[in-house]
N, C-alpha and C positions, 0 to 999 in steps of 0.2 A: 849763400849768403844769407837771401832775402828770411828764408829758415831759420838762420840764425837769431838775427834783429826780431826775429817775430817771439824765439822765447825768449832773450833778452828783456823783453818788454811786457811779455809777459811774467818774468821774475820780479821786474821794477814793480810792474803794480800788484803781488801779493807780498810784496813788503808794503807799501801803501799802505793795503787793505787789513795788515799787521798792524802800522802803528796806527791804527784812524780806530781800531777796539777801542773799546768804550770798557772796565767790567764794571759788573752790578752796584749799584748803589743799594748802600750796607743800609736797613731801615732806620729811622730813627728814637734810640731809647725815650719808652712814655713817660713822661714829667713826673708823675704819680699813680702808680700803683696802691694795690688798698687788698683784702685779703680778712674774713673773719673765721671764728673759729671758736665754735658750733653755731653756721649758721639762724639754728633757732635754741632759744635759748629760754632759761628758767626761771622763776621768783626768788631771789636771792641764791642763785649760780654766779657763775663766773663768763666772762670771754672774752676773748682775745682781737686784738685790731693788729691788724700789719698791715704800718704807713710807708713804702721807701720811696721816695724822690732822687729826684734825678735832674741834674743844675744841667739844663741843653741847651743852656749861652755862651756865650764867650766872655762871659765877663764871670768875675764868681761871689756870689750871692755871700753878703757879709750878717750875720747874725742869723745865722741858716736855724727857722727850727721847722718840724713838722706839726701835720698838724691830720686834726680827723675831727665831724661836723655828725650831724643825723644822731647820737644815742647819749647824748649829755639827759635826754627827760624823766626816762628812767634809770640812766645809769649815773653811775661815781667811778671816779676814777682809783682804782688801788695801786695801780704803781707803773714803772712804764721800762724796759729795759733799750741800749744801742743808744743814749740820750745821758747827758747831763744834769738833766733834770726835764721833769714834765709835770702841769698841771695846768689846771682851766681855761682856757683862754676865751673871749669877748663871750662868757658868759651860754656861750653857745657848742663849746667844742674842747677839746686834749691836745699838747699841746707839748713835743716832747725839743729840749734846747741841742743844738747840737754845736759843731765845735765855731771856732769864733768865724767862720768864715768852708763854703762851699763850691771849691773851682771848677768852673766850666764841666764838663764830661763825667763829674763826680756822683756816687751814690751815699745815699745813706738810708736804713732801716732802720724805725721804729717799734717794736713792739710793745701795743697797753691793755694794762688787764685791766677790764672794767668791774665792776659788780651790778648785777641788776637789781633793784628793789624789791624786796618781796614783796613789795604790795605794788608791781607791776603791773600795769593791766593787758592783755593780750593788745599785739601792735607788731605793726611792720615798717622798719623804714630803709633808708636809703643809708649808705654812709656813704659822708663825701669827705680827700682829702687833699692836706695843699698844702705847696711848698711855699714859706714866706719869709721872710729878711727887712731885717733894714732899708735895702735897698733894692724891693722886688719883689712880688709874692704874684703866684699863678696862677690861673683861674683855677673855683673851687671843681674837684672834679669825683664821677659820679664813681661808685664802686659799688663794694656786692649790700644783695639787703640782707637787714639782722633782724630775723623775729623771735614776739616772746612771744608763749603759747604757756598760759598759765589752763593746766587742771587741778581737779581735784576729786576727790572719792569723800564723801560726806557718808556718813555711818548714822541709820536712826536706830535707838532703843528707847525701849517703854517701860517702864515700871510705874507699876497701879497696888497702895496701900490702904485698904479701909479702915475706917472710921468709926463705928458701928455704934447706934446708938437708939433706944427702948424706943422709943417714936418719927426713928430714922436714920441717918449717918449721912458719912461721904463719902468718896475718892476722892482722897488725894494723888495726882500724877505727875508722874514726871516725865518731860521729854529730854530726850540726852540726846544727840550731838558729838557724832568721837571724828576728829580730824585721823580722813587716811593715808592723804600727802597724795600725789607724789608734789606737793604745792601748797600751800598754805590756805589756809578757808578764812574769804575774805566777812558773806554776811551771806546768812540759809533760813529760810523760810521752813514750813512742818505745819501740814495744816494734821487736825486728829479728828477724827469723827465718832461720835460721840451714840451710845446705844438710843434706840430709839425712846421720846419722848424724855431723853433728860439733856439738861441745859448743864453749860459749865461755869464756874465764877471766875472774875479775872483771880491773874497769878504772876511772880515776877514770872516777866518774857511770853504770857500769854495774853493773849484778851478775846472773850469770844463772843461765838456768833451762833446763830439759828444748826443748831445741830453741831453747833462746830468749832474748835478752840483753833487759834491759830497762833501760832509759839515765830518770835524770831530773835535770831545769835549772829548776832556779832563775828568779830574772827578770833578765829581757831586756829594753836596752829601743828603745823605735823604729830600726831601722836598724842596729840591733846585733845578733850570733850570739855564740855558748856551745854548745861541742863537750863529747862524751864517748866517751869508750873504753873498747874491752873486748880479746881475741884470739883467737885460730878455731888451735889447733895444726890442720895435717893431716900425715900418712904418706904411707909410695907408694902410695896403695891408692888413690888420690885421683889418680895420674897419667893423662891422657888423658882427666879428667872434666870440666868447666863445669860451675861451683861457682855458684850464685846469693847475693846477698845482699841481705836487704828489711828498710828500718826505715819504722815505719809508727809515726805518729804517732795515741795512743789515747787524751789527756788536755787539755787545760789550761783554765787559768785566764790571764783572764776566757777568755769562748766565741771560738774559733773561727771567723769565718764564707768563711773561699775552705775547701773540702776538694778544689783540685784541687792543691796544692802539700806536700795529709799527707804521700805518700810516694811512697820514691827505692831504688832497686837499683843496685846493679852485679853484673859478672860475670866472674870469674878464672877461668881452668884453667889447671891443674897439668900442662906440657908435656915438666918433666923436672924432678924432683927439684931442682933446680938452676937448671930456670927457671923462671918462671910469666907468667901474663900476665895482667894485670887491665884 
């Protein structure tokens, strides 16, 4: 009899313990999530930023928008998907306008296509997202980092044209700079070294110095080129002597990734005052 009562008591406790078992709580959905592709962009390229917003409230968010902030300083809005319309917002970001209301627990995703400015500098920003409506706005949520990596390859060339004269002549020097990409060249400086004892006279884009001429360049598109010029007088004392002109890239914006074509030289020989070979 005592054994039977013990068994009934153990069975009751087992049932009670089962009734008190609590199922694991499900993790709450993130209110805002962001993704960016590619994470590293180049000037003149495009990136996509995907913003997913979830209404974690018990009420509906009216006139909801999905927003992204952080990239407006060097991008423009090219378009979006998943929204009724998209536009800039607060002069600091972009927004996608959703349906009239976002119910509690409901999610929506907007993908923004952003065009990176051709003259965007090297930079990195942390993107932020937000769910905002007429009756509610979440805090801005930090997401992935977007990096702009501007790089270029500036190729240097030099050409010398002799202008001989009976009592002396001059060398007309053209310094050429080519933009080989992958990003446009925004500015560059090339320094030309002159033969010993010679000095330059200023020309378009070039300023003479002691034994040198410094040539500056502005923007050069990918596949394009630009020239700067200066002249170097010569006299009878150079007859029979080889003279060498060398141009070297000394600065570029953005960073030059190929040093192999940063220097060029050419040599001329004054055979007679009226005959010069280059």
